[in-house]
mmCIF file of the N, C-alpha and C atoms, coordinates in Angstrom:
data_MODEL
# 
_entry.id   MODEL 
# 
loop_
_atom_site.group_PDB 
_atom_site.id 
_atom_site.type_symbol 
_atom_site.label_atom_id 
_atom_site.label_alt_id 
_atom_site.label_comp_id 
_atom_site.label_asym_id 
_atom_site.label_entity_id 
_atom_site.label_seq_id 
_atom_site.pdbx_PDB_ins_code 
_atom_site.Cartn_x 
_atom_site.Cartn_y 
_atom_site.Cartn_z 
_atom_site.occupancy 
_atom_site.B_iso_or_equiv 
_atom_site.pdbx_formal_charge 
_atom_site.auth_seq_id 
_atom_site.auth_comp_id 
_atom_site.auth_asym_id 
_atom_site.auth_atom_id 
_atom_site.pdbx_PDB_model_num 
ATOM 1   N N  . MET A 1 1  ? 105.354 85.157  95.787  1.00 0.00 ? 1  MET A N  1 
ATOM 2   C CA . MET A 1 1  ? 104.035 85.835  95.295  1.00 0.00 ? 1  MET A CA 1 
ATOM 3   C C  . MET A 1 1  ? 103.930 87.193  95.335  1.00 0.00 ? 1  MET A C  1 
ATOM 4   N N  . ASN A 1 2  ? 104.501 87.826  96.170  1.00 0.00 ? 2  ASN A N  1 
ATOM 5   C CA . ASN A 1 2  ? 104.628 89.189  96.368  1.00 0.00 ? 2  ASN A CA 1 
ATOM 6   C C  . ASN A 1 2  ? 105.218 90.041  95.415  1.00 0.00 ? 2  ASN A C  1 
ATOM 7   N N  . LYS A 1 3  ? 106.467 89.394  95.023  1.00 0.00 ? 3  LYS A N  1 
ATOM 8   C CA . LYS A 1 3  ? 107.408 89.885  94.259  1.00 0.00 ? 3  LYS A CA 1 
ATOM 9   C C  . LYS A 1 3  ? 106.763 89.835  92.746  1.00 0.00 ? 3  LYS A C  1 
ATOM 10  N N  . THR A 1 4  ? 105.958 88.937  92.512  1.00 0.00 ? 4  THR A N  1 
ATOM 11  C CA . THR A 1 4  ? 105.292 88.817  91.188  1.00 0.00 ? 4  THR A CA 1 
ATOM 12  C C  . THR A 1 4  ? 104.156 89.924  91.203  1.00 0.00 ? 4  THR A C  1 
ATOM 13  N N  . ARG A 1 5  ? 103.457 90.106  92.121  1.00 0.00 ? 5  ARG A N  1 
ATOM 14  C CA . ARG A 1 5  ? 102.385 90.796  91.916  1.00 0.00 ? 5  ARG A CA 1 
ATOM 15  C C  . ARG A 1 5  ? 102.943 92.467  91.821  1.00 0.00 ? 5  ARG A C  1 
ATOM 16  N N  . SER A 1 6  ? 103.907 92.802  92.597  1.00 0.00 ? 6  SER A N  1 
ATOM 17  C CA . SER A 1 6  ? 104.569 94.015  92.547  1.00 0.00 ? 6  SER A CA 1 
ATOM 18  C C  . SER A 1 6  ? 105.207 94.333  91.016  1.00 0.00 ? 6  SER A C  1 
ATOM 19  N N  . PHE A 1 7  ? 105.914 93.298  90.818  1.00 0.00 ? 7  PHE A N  1 
ATOM 20  C CA . PHE A 1 7  ? 106.231 93.506  89.212  1.00 0.00 ? 7  PHE A CA 1 
ATOM 21  C C  . PHE A 1 7  ? 105.036 93.614  88.182  1.00 0.00 ? 7  PHE A C  1 
ATOM 22  N N  . LEU A 1 8  ? 103.947 92.839  88.311  1.00 0.00 ? 8  LEU A N  1 
ATOM 23  C CA . LEU A 1 8  ? 102.758 93.059  87.560  1.00 0.00 ? 8  LEU A CA 1 
ATOM 24  C C  . LEU A 1 8  ? 102.140 94.639  87.721  1.00 0.00 ? 8  LEU A C  1 
ATOM 25  N N  . TYR A 1 9  ? 102.197 94.954  88.893  1.00 0.00 ? 9  TYR A N  1 
ATOM 26  C CA . TYR A 1 9  ? 101.766 96.484  89.068  1.00 0.00 ? 9  TYR A CA 1 
ATOM 27  C C  . TYR A 1 9  ? 102.729 97.480  88.369  1.00 0.00 ? 9  TYR A C  1 
ATOM 28  N N  . TRP A 1 10 ? 104.062 97.058  88.678  1.00 0.00 ? 10 TRP A N  1 
ATOM 29  C CA . TRP A 1 10 ? 105.123 97.929  88.030  1.00 0.00 ? 10 TRP A CA 1 
ATOM 30  C C  . TRP A 1 10 ? 104.861 97.793  86.616  1.00 0.00 ? 10 TRP A C  1 
ATOM 31  N N  . LEU A 1 11 ? 104.647 96.986  85.965  1.00 0.00 ? 11 LEU A N  1 
ATOM 32  C CA . LEU A 1 11 ? 104.506 96.932  84.600  1.00 0.00 ? 11 LEU A CA 1 
ATOM 33  C C  . LEU A 1 11 ? 103.156 97.603  83.886  1.00 0.00 ? 11 LEU A C  1 
ATOM 34  N N  . ALA A 1 12 ? 102.079 97.322  84.741  1.00 0.00 ? 12 ALA A N  1 
ATOM 35  C CA . ALA A 1 12 ? 100.886 97.779  84.307  1.00 0.00 ? 12 ALA A CA 1 
ATOM 36  C C  . ALA A 1 12 ? 100.956 99.465  84.479  1.00 0.00 ? 12 ALA A C  1 
ATOM 37  N N  . ARG A 1 13 ? 101.699 99.985  85.239  1.00 0.00 ? 13 ARG A N  1 
ATOM 38  C CA . ARG A 1 13 ? 102.024 101.491 85.419  1.00 0.00 ? 13 ARG A CA 1 
ATOM 39  C C  . ARG A 1 13 ? 102.655 101.914 84.316  1.00 0.00 ? 13 ARG A C  1 
ATOM 40  N N  . LEU A 1 14 ? 103.759 101.127 83.948  1.00 0.00 ? 14 LEU A N  1 
ATOM 41  C CA . LEU A 1 14 ? 104.824 101.261 82.818  1.00 0.00 ? 14 LEU A CA 1 
ATOM 42  C C  . LEU A 1 14 ? 103.781 101.288 81.607  1.00 0.00 ? 14 LEU A C  1 
ATOM 43  N N  . LEU A 1 15 ? 103.104 100.335 81.184  1.00 0.00 ? 15 LEU A N  1 
ATOM 44  C CA . LEU A 1 15 ? 102.295 100.245 80.172  1.00 0.00 ? 15 LEU A CA 1 
ATOM 45  C C  . LEU A 1 15 ? 101.320 101.492 79.986  1.00 0.00 ? 15 LEU A C  1 
ATOM 46  N N  . GLY A 1 16 ? 100.759 101.817 81.213  1.00 0.00 ? 16 GLY A N  1 
ATOM 47  C CA . GLY A 1 16 ? 99.859  102.888 81.105  1.00 0.00 ? 16 GLY A CA 1 
ATOM 48  C C  . GLY A 1 16 ? 100.471 104.378 80.832  1.00 0.00 ? 16 GLY A C  1 
ATOM 49  N N  . ASP A 1 17 ? 101.705 104.631 81.383  1.00 0.00 ? 17 ASP A N  1 
ATOM 50  C CA . ASP A 1 17 ? 102.608 105.736 80.880  1.00 0.00 ? 17 ASP A CA 1 
ATOM 51  C C  . ASP A 1 17 ? 102.842 105.739 79.501  1.00 0.00 ? 17 ASP A C  1 
ATOM 52  N N  . ILE A 1 18 ? 103.146 104.810 78.880  1.00 0.00 ? 18 ILE A N  1 
ATOM 53  C CA . ILE A 1 18 ? 103.436 104.681 77.387  1.00 0.00 ? 18 ILE A CA 1 
ATOM 54  C C  . ILE A 1 18 ? 102.255 104.908 76.702  1.00 0.00 ? 18 ILE A C  1 
ATOM 55  N N  . ASN A 1 19 ? 101.252 104.365 77.116  1.00 0.00 ? 19 ASN A N  1 
ATOM 56  C CA . ASN A 1 19 ? 100.073 104.724 76.288  1.00 0.00 ? 19 ASN A CA 1 
ATOM 57  C C  . ASN A 1 19 ? 99.596  106.323 76.633  1.00 0.00 ? 19 ASN A C  1 
ATOM 58  N N  . ALA A 1 20 ? 99.841  106.856 77.932  1.00 0.00 ? 20 ALA A N  1 
ATOM 59  C CA . ALA A 1 20 ? 99.526  108.524 77.989  1.00 0.00 ? 20 ALA A CA 1 
ATOM 60  C C  . ALA A 1 20 ? 100.293 109.291 77.078  1.00 0.00 ? 20 ALA A C  1 
ATOM 61  N N  . VAL A 1 21 ? 101.790 108.812 76.921  1.00 0.00 ? 21 VAL A N  1 
ATOM 62  C CA . VAL A 1 21 ? 102.542 109.340 75.972  1.00 0.00 ? 21 VAL A CA 1 
ATOM 63  C C  . VAL A 1 21 ? 102.090 109.370 74.565  1.00 0.00 ? 21 VAL A C  1 
ATOM 64  N N  . LYS A 1 22 ? 101.558 108.360 74.027  1.00 0.00 ? 22 LYS A N  1 
ATOM 65  C CA . LYS A 1 22 ? 100.947 108.127 72.740  1.00 0.00 ? 22 LYS A CA 1 
ATOM 66  C C  . LYS A 1 22 ? 99.647  108.734 72.393  1.00 0.00 ? 22 LYS A C  1 
ATOM 67  N N  . ARG A 1 23 ? 98.952  108.944 73.684  1.00 0.00 ? 23 ARG A N  1 
ATOM 68  C CA . ARG A 1 23 ? 97.724  109.753 73.396  1.00 0.00 ? 23 ARG A CA 1 
ATOM 69  C C  . ARG A 1 23 ? 97.909  111.366 73.646  1.00 0.00 ? 23 ARG A C  1 
ATOM 70  N N  . GLY A 1 24 ? 98.950  111.358 74.249  1.00 0.00 ? 24 GLY A N  1 
ATOM 71  C CA . GLY A 1 24 ? 99.259  112.822 74.438  1.00 0.00 ? 24 GLY A CA 1 
ATOM 72  C C  . GLY A 1 24 ? 98.531  113.305 75.740  1.00 0.00 ? 24 GLY A C  1 
ATOM 73  N N  . SER A 1 25 ? 98.244  112.611 76.570  1.00 0.00 ? 25 SER A N  1 
ATOM 74  C CA . SER A 1 25 ? 97.649  112.890 77.734  1.00 0.00 ? 25 SER A CA 1 
ATOM 75  C C  . SER A 1 25 ? 98.502  112.783 79.025  1.00 0.00 ? 25 SER A C  1 
ATOM 76  N N  . VAL A 1 26 ? 99.770  113.015 79.030  1.00 0.00 ? 26 VAL A N  1 
ATOM 77  C CA . VAL A 1 26 ? 100.615 112.776 80.184  1.00 0.00 ? 26 VAL A CA 1 
ATOM 78  C C  . VAL A 1 26 ? 100.399 113.646 81.242  1.00 0.00 ? 26 VAL A C  1 
ATOM 79  N N  . GLY A 1 27 ? 100.059 114.907 81.162  1.00 0.00 ? 27 GLY A N  1 
ATOM 80  C CA . GLY A 1 27 ? 99.717  115.941 82.021  1.00 0.00 ? 27 GLY A CA 1 
ATOM 81  C C  . GLY A 1 27 ? 98.620  115.583 83.082  1.00 0.00 ? 27 GLY A C  1 
ATOM 82  N N  . GLN A 1 28 ? 97.405  114.842 82.437  1.00 0.00 ? 28 GLN A N  1 
ATOM 83  C CA . GLN A 1 28 ? 96.263  114.457 83.062  1.00 0.00 ? 28 GLN A CA 1 
ATOM 84  C C  . GLN A 1 28 ? 96.625  113.126 83.945  1.00 0.00 ? 28 GLN A C  1 
ATOM 85  N N  . ARG A 1 29 ? 97.503  112.319 83.315  1.00 0.00 ? 29 ARG A N  1 
ATOM 86  C CA . ARG A 1 29 ? 97.845  111.082 84.196  1.00 0.00 ? 29 ARG A CA 1 
ATOM 87  C C  . ARG A 1 29 ? 98.641  111.407 85.527  1.00 0.00 ? 29 ARG A C  1 
ATOM 88  N N  . ILE A 1 30 ? 99.458  112.482 85.149  1.00 0.00 ? 30 ILE A N  1 
ATOM 89  C CA . ILE A 1 30 ? 100.362 112.708 86.260  1.00 0.00 ? 30 ILE A CA 1 
ATOM 90  C C  . ILE A 1 30 ? 99.577  113.169 87.272  1.00 0.00 ? 30 ILE A C  1 
ATOM 91  N N  . ALA A 1 31 ? 98.411  114.022 86.906  1.00 0.00 ? 31 ALA A N  1 
ATOM 92  C CA . ALA A 1 31 ? 97.676  114.864 87.914  1.00 0.00 ? 31 ALA A CA 1 
ATOM 93  C C  . ALA A 1 31 ? 96.691  113.629 88.613  1.00 0.00 ? 31 ALA A C  1 
ATOM 94  N N  . ARG A 1 32 ? 96.219  112.839 87.953  1.00 0.00 ? 32 ARG A N  1 
ATOM 95  C CA . ARG A 1 32 ? 95.392  111.808 88.520  1.00 0.00 ? 32 ARG A CA 1 
ATOM 96  C C  . ARG A 1 32 ? 96.285  110.943 89.310  1.00 0.00 ? 32 ARG A C  1 
ATOM 97  N N  . ARG A 1 33 ? 97.376  110.576 89.176  1.00 0.00 ? 33 ARG A N  1 
ATOM 98  C CA . ARG A 1 33 ? 98.440  109.677 89.780  1.00 0.00 ? 33 ARG A CA 1 
ATOM 99  C C  . ARG A 1 33 ? 98.769  110.534 91.459  1.00 0.00 ? 33 ARG A C  1 
ATOM 100 N N  . ALA A 1 34 ? 98.976  111.589 91.063  1.00 0.00 ? 34 ALA A N  1 
ATOM 101 C CA . ALA A 1 34 ? 99.195  112.414 92.336  1.00 0.00 ? 34 ALA A CA 1 
ATOM 102 C C  . ALA A 1 34 ? 97.812  112.418 93.265  1.00 0.00 ? 34 ALA A C  1 
ATOM 103 N N  . ALA A 1 35 ? 96.631  112.910 92.743  1.00 0.00 ? 35 ALA A N  1 
ATOM 104 C CA . ALA A 1 35 ? 95.346  112.807 93.394  1.00 0.00 ? 35 ALA A CA 1 
ATOM 105 C C  . ALA A 1 35 ? 95.127  111.323 94.085  1.00 0.00 ? 35 ALA A C  1 
ATOM 106 N N  . GLY A 1 36 ? 95.552  110.364 93.325  1.00 0.00 ? 36 GLY A N  1 
ATOM 107 C CA . GLY A 1 36 ? 95.647  109.221 93.944  1.00 0.00 ? 36 GLY A CA 1 
ATOM 108 C C  . GLY A 1 36 ? 96.353  108.781 95.187  1.00 0.00 ? 36 GLY A C  1 
ATOM 109 N N  . LYS A 1 37 ? 97.622  109.351 95.091  1.00 0.00 ? 37 LYS A N  1 
ATOM 110 C CA . LYS A 1 37 ? 98.532  109.289 96.328  1.00 0.00 ? 37 LYS A CA 1 
ATOM 111 C C  . LYS A 1 37 ? 97.918  110.018 97.402  1.00 0.00 ? 37 LYS A C  1 
ATOM 112 N N  . ILE A 1 38 ? 97.410  111.282 97.078  1.00 0.00 ? 38 ILE A N  1 
ATOM 113 C CA . ILE A 1 38 ? 96.990  111.901 98.373  1.00 0.00 ? 38 ILE A CA 1 
ATOM 114 C C  . ILE A 1 38 ? 95.786  111.399 98.857  1.00 0.00 ? 38 ILE A C  1 
ATOM 115 N N  . THR A 1 39 ? 95.006  110.701 97.957  1.00 0.00 ? 39 THR A N  1 
ATOM 116 C CA . THR A 1 39 ? 93.617  109.981 98.917  1.00 0.00 ? 39 THR A CA 1 
ATOM 117 C C  . THR A 1 39 ? 94.182  109.129 99.468  1.00 0.00 ? 39 THR A C  1 
ATOM 118 N N  . GLY A 1 40 ? 94.961  108.080 98.785  1.00 0.00 ? 40 GLY A N  1 
ATOM 119 C CA . GLY A 1 40 ? 95.649  107.028 99.597  1.00 0.00 ? 40 GLY A CA 1 
ATOM 120 C C  . GLY A 1 40 ? 96.143  106.914 100.869 1.00 0.00 ? 40 GLY A C  1 
ATOM 121 N N  . ARG A 1 41 ? 96.776  108.145 101.226 1.00 0.00 ? 41 ARG A N  1 
ATOM 122 C CA . ARG A 1 41 ? 97.659  108.762 102.345 1.00 0.00 ? 41 ARG A CA 1 
ATOM 123 C C  . ARG A 1 41 ? 96.559  109.239 103.231 1.00 0.00 ? 41 ARG A C  1 
ATOM 124 N N  . ALA A 1 42 ? 95.298  109.743 102.728 1.00 0.00 ? 42 ALA A N  1 
ATOM 125 C CA . ALA A 1 42 ? 94.301  110.292 103.600 1.00 0.00 ? 42 ALA A CA 1 
ATOM 126 C C  . ALA A 1 42 ? 93.516  108.917 104.208 1.00 0.00 ? 42 ALA A C  1 
ATOM 127 N N  . PHE A 1 43 ? 93.208  108.004 103.378 1.00 0.00 ? 43 PHE A N  1 
ATOM 128 C CA . PHE A 1 43 ? 92.545  106.751 103.934 1.00 0.00 ? 43 PHE A CA 1 
ATOM 129 C C  . PHE A 1 43 ? 93.416  105.904 104.682 1.00 0.00 ? 43 PHE A C  1 
ATOM 130 N N  . ARG A 1 44 ? 94.576  105.908 104.580 1.00 0.00 ? 44 ARG A N  1 
ATOM 131 C CA . ARG A 1 44 ? 95.459  105.070 105.327 1.00 0.00 ? 44 ARG A CA 1 
ATOM 132 C C  . ARG A 1 44 ? 95.734  105.564 106.826 1.00 0.00 ? 44 ARG A C  1 
ATOM 133 N N  . ARG A 1 45 ? 95.443  107.255 106.708 1.00 0.00 ? 45 ARG A N  1 
ATOM 134 C CA . ARG A 1 45 ? 95.570  107.538 108.062 1.00 0.00 ? 45 ARG A CA 1 
ATOM 135 C C  . ARG A 1 45 ? 93.890  107.438 109.067 1.00 0.00 ? 45 ARG A C  1 
ATOM 136 N N  . TRP A 1 46 ? 92.990  107.385 108.374 1.00 0.00 ? 46 TRP A N  1 
ATOM 137 C CA . TRP A 1 46 ? 91.847  107.151 108.759 1.00 0.00 ? 46 TRP A CA 1 
ATOM 138 C C  . TRP A 1 46 ? 91.578  105.573 109.333 1.00 0.00 ? 46 TRP A C  1 
ATOM 139 N N  . PHE A 1 47 ? 92.142  104.661 108.295 1.00 0.00 ? 47 PHE A N  1 
ATOM 140 C CA . PHE A 1 47 ? 91.811  103.318 108.736 1.00 0.00 ? 47 PHE A CA 1 
ATOM 141 C C  . PHE A 1 47 ? 93.094  102.637 109.376 1.00 0.00 ? 47 PHE A C  1 
ATOM 142 N N  . LYS A 1 48 ? 93.750  103.280 109.932 1.00 0.00 ? 48 LYS A N  1 
ATOM 143 C CA . LYS A 1 48 ? 94.979  102.724 110.643 1.00 0.00 ? 48 LYS A CA 1 
ATOM 144 C C  . LYS A 1 48 ? 94.551  101.804 111.766 1.00 0.00 ? 48 LYS A C  1 
# 
């Protein structure tokens, strides 16, 4: 089950990247993903 879920998340990220390239908003997507990673790490430290 875990492998299936991780594959689906990977596929969703890939499709989002392709869509961003088509729309021309790659930079904005990269910035949002970076901000999400930073936020996730901060919350992980708070709720450990």
